[in-house]
N, C-alpha and C positions, 0 to 999 in steps of 0.2 A: 505494499499500500503504501500511497504521497502522502507525507505528515506536511499537510495542507500547511503551519506554518515554518516550515523550514526547507517542505522544496525536498525532504530526502526521502527515500526510498527504505520504507520496514520491511521487515517479514513483519507478514501478519502472527504471526505465534510469537511467546517469544522461545521452545523451547528450538525454530528453526531457528534463531542466533543464535542459541544453544548449539546448536546442531555445524551449521557451518565456522563460530569460532575456534572448534575443535580443529589443534594442525592434524599440519596435512591432509585435511580434509580441500580447501585448495589453495591449494602448491602458486605458488607466486601470482597469485589473487593481487596486492598492490602491484609491482611490477601488469599485468591484464589493464586495469584502471583504469594504473599513472599515464601508458603506453595510449590506450581510448580518448583517455579528456586530452595529452595534448595533442590528438591525429584530428578532433573533432576543434579546439580551437584552429588550428591550424587550417580546417578549410575556409578556402578563397570566400564561400558565403559565411558566415563568422567574422573571420579576419574582415567583411568590407560593414560586417554591421554598423551603423552609426553610430558615434558614440553620443550626443548631444540630444538623438530622437529615439531612444534607447525599443527597442522592440520588448513588450510586456513579460516578465520573465515569467510568466506561469502560465506559458505557450511554451513556453524554454527553458526547462527545468534543466538542465546537462548546462547551457551555455552557465546559467549561475555554479552549481554547484563543479563543474569541472576548472570555472577562474576561480573558484575557493577550496579547489580541493586537491588537485592537479600533484602542486609540488607538496603533499604527506605519503604521494600513494608510489612518485614512481620514489624518491628517496629513500622512503626504504623499501625498492627491489628495481634497483635506478640496472639501469639495461645499453646498451650503447644506441637501440632504435628513440627510446627516450630522454640518451642527451642533446644527438641528434634534433629531435621534436622539437623537447626543447630551446635548445640556442635558433634553431628557427623563429617561433611562435617570441622569444626576449630580442629580438631583431628590428623587433616591431614596437612594440609591447608599450611605449611610452604612449603610445595612439593607440592601440588595441582597446579591444569594449570591454575585455576580461582586467586588464589592470583598473581601470574605472568602476567597475563591480566589487573587487577587492580593496578599493579603495574609499567605494561608495560602501562595506561591509564593516571597515573596522571602524573606519569614523563616522560614520552609522549618518551621513549625510549625503543629498541628492547629486547624480549623477554633475557633473564638472565635462562643460564642452570643452576638446582637447586642448584651444589657444586660451580654455582659462587654469591650467593645468603647468603649474608650471616645477618640476620634475616628470624627470625618467619613470614610467611607473615600474619598473626592473626594483628599485627602493624602496617598494613598498612589498617584495613579496615578504610573508611569514618566511621564510625558509630561507633565509639569503644565504645557509651555512651552506646549504646545495647550489641554489644557483656560483655560487663563488667555484665551488670545484669542478659545475658544468665550465666555465668561461676559464682555467686554468689549464 
């Protein structure tokens, strides 16, 4: 089910969550989720979304989830593919809608047009250690 307040997908029953959380049930889950989020954020259709006229996030729950959590997943199961996708995303991150969604989430504010943001979106990412490792 989708939690309407957070847009997170949650199992319907706690027993399913317990089962899926057991070691070995979903090997490489973080790697797969990180790569999936990064692939989605690198789609031309997503990169082309306007920041100053952002889409309704209720219609695009993967956009918000991917923007806020790709680094958490990629950082746990960092693959060469995830590194490549992250570097591709970060090369235009200051004007990417995901950096603006992250800013909004961190600062609980409205989205700002790119001309009003005076920082690269890269500086916002809460997993700066992962980003540093990608750039080295």
